[in-house]
Structure formats: C-alpha cells, structure tokens
C-alpha positions in Angstrom: -19.5 17.8 -17.4 -22.1 18.2 -19.8 -22.7 16.9 -23.2 -21.4 19.0 -25.8 -24.5 19.4 -28.6 -23.3 22.7 -30.6 -22.4 22.0 -34.6 -20.4 18.8 -35.0 -20.7 18.0 -31.5 -24.1 17.2 -32.2 -23.6 14.0 -34.2 -21.7 12.5 -31.5 -21.5 11.7 -27.7 -18.7 14.5 -26.6 -18.6 15.6 -23.1 -16.6 18.6 -21.5 -14.0 17.5 -19.4 -15.3 16.3 -16.1 -14.1 15.8 -12.7 -15.4 13.3 -10.4 -15.1 13.7 -6.4 -15.7 11.6 -3.5 -14.9 8.5 -5.7 -14.2 5.2 -4.1 -12.3 2.7 -5.6 -14.6 -0.2 -5.8 -17.0 2.5 -8.0 -17.4 1.8 -11.5 -16.0 5.0 -12.5 -12.4 3.9 -10.7 -12.4 0.2 -12.3 -13.1 0.7 -15.8 -11.1 2.7 -18.3 -12.5 5.6 -19.6 -11.4 6.9 -23.0 -12.5 10.9 -22.4 -11.6 14.0 -20.5 -12.7 12.5 -17.1 -10.8 12.7 -14.1 -11.8 10.5 -10.8 -10.3 11.9 -7.7 -9.8 9.2 -4.7 -8.1 10.0 -1.3 -5.5 7.8 0.2 -3.7 7.7 3.4 -0.3 6.7 2.2 1.9 5.3 -0.3 1.2 1.6 0.5 -2.6 2.3 0.2 -2.4 4.2 -3.3 -0.3 1.6 -4.7 -2.6 -1.3 -3.5 -5.5 1.1 -5.1 -4.0 1.3 -8.3 -3.2 -2.3 -8.4 -6.9 -3.0 -7.7 -8.4 -3.2 -11.0 -8.5 -5.8 -14.2 -6.9 -2.8 -16.0 -3.1 -1.3 -16.5 -3.0 0.6 -19.3 -1.2 3.5 -17.8 -1.1 5.9 -14.6 0.4 9.2 -13.4 2.3 9.9 -10.5 2.4 13.5 -9.3 5.1 14.5 -6.6 8.4 16.6 -5.8 10.0 13.5 -4.4 12.0 11.8 -7.4 12.8 8.6 -5.1 9.1 8.5 -4.3 8.2 9.1 -7.9 10.4 5.9 -9.0 9.3 3.6 -6.1 5.7 4.1 -6.7 6.1 4.1 -10.6 8.1 0.6 -10.2 5.0 -0.6 -8.0 2.1 0.5 -10.4 1.1 -2.2 -12.7 0.7 -0.4 -15.8 2.5 0.0 -19.0 3.1 3.5 -19.1 3.7 5.8 -15.9 3.8 9.3 -16.3 5.4 11.7 -13.2 4.3 15.3 -13.1 2.6 14.7 -16.5 0.1 13.0 -18.2 0.0 11.6 -21.9 2.9 12.4 -24.0 4.5 9.2 -25.6 7.5 9.6 -27.3 8.0 8.1 -30.8 9.2 4.7 -30.7 8.4 3.8 -27.2 7.2 0.4 -26.1 2.9 0.9 -25.7 0.9 -1.2 -24.3 -0.7 -2.2 -20.7 -0.8 -4.9 -18.2 -3.6 -7.4 -17.3 -6.6 -6.5 -19.6 -5.5 -3.5 -20.9 -3.5 -5.1 -24.2 -1.5 -7.9 -25.3 2.0 -7.1 -26.0 3.6 -3.7 -27.2 3.1 -1.5 -30.2 5.3 1.1 -31.8 8.4 -0.5 -30.6 10.6 -3.7 -32.1 9.1 -5.6 -28.9 5.5 -5.6 -30.8 7.4 -8.4 -33.0 7.2 -10.5 -30.2 3.6 -10.9 -30.5 4.0 -12.3 -33.8 6.8 -15.1 -33.0 7.4 -17.8 -30.2 10.6 -18.7 -28.9 12.0 -22.0 -28.6 15.3 -23.7 -27.5 16.1 -27.0 -29.2 19.1 -28.7 -27.5 20.7 -30.9 -29.8 23.6 -33.5 -28.5 26.3 -33.8 -31.2 27.7 -36.9 -29.0 28.0 -39.9 -31.1 27.1 -42.8 -28.4 23.8 -42.2 -27.2 24.5 -44.5 -24.2 27.1 -42.1 -22.8 24.5 -39.3 -22.4 22.8 -41.4 -19.3 
C-alpha cells in the first residue's frame, strides 16, 4: 500500500489497503493493533496453532474466523480471547451489541447495558437478624 496524497488525503496519513504476507506471529505487524486498511497474513498448520497465535497478544479487541464448518467456527471463536469475533465477515456490529475488548484492548463494554458496570461496584452486605449474637458462633 502507498500513502494517499491526492486532494484532501494530502493533509493526513492515509494508506491504500495494504496486505502483508510472510508474516510471523512475533513480528510487530502481528502484535499491535493497527486501525487501518491493513491485513497481515500468517500461515498456520492446524486449529490449535492458530488459536495459540491469536491469543499470543496483549490485545484482544476483535478477530475473524473464515470457514464453511459451523462447528469449527464456534469452537475456534469460543477460544479466541477477543471481545468480538466475526465468522465469514469482518466489521459489522449491530446496534446495542456490547462492544469492547479483552486484555489491553479496553475496559468493560460500550453501547450496551453492560457499560453501566464500568461506573459501578458491586458489594454484598450480609446482616444477621438474630438478636442473640452468641447463638451465631
């Protein structure tokens, strides 16, 4: 991908969609969240390896699984440490869906009633109504 410099693009740092191939999971391109039209292609041998590589990151905002096997899609999606996992697509988030990541990709959830948990702390208070304290112990 090249930097876009025509017209309004010249005022910013805009890139054409970019594909990186022959990427290893320990490369910076594979370990950081890139908010742009970038895809890093990493080869894997089996399901266990791809799950391990997907989770070998300090981030976990979102991920995607492409397969025709719905059982595999669910099995892998459940094991990926990410707040959102898409199957056979990437990007759409229906209104009202809880949005947020795992690990260093955010705190809590947005756009859902779960977001209120971020602003509250839960506490249990147990009160004995027994009038004779000695009978408790």
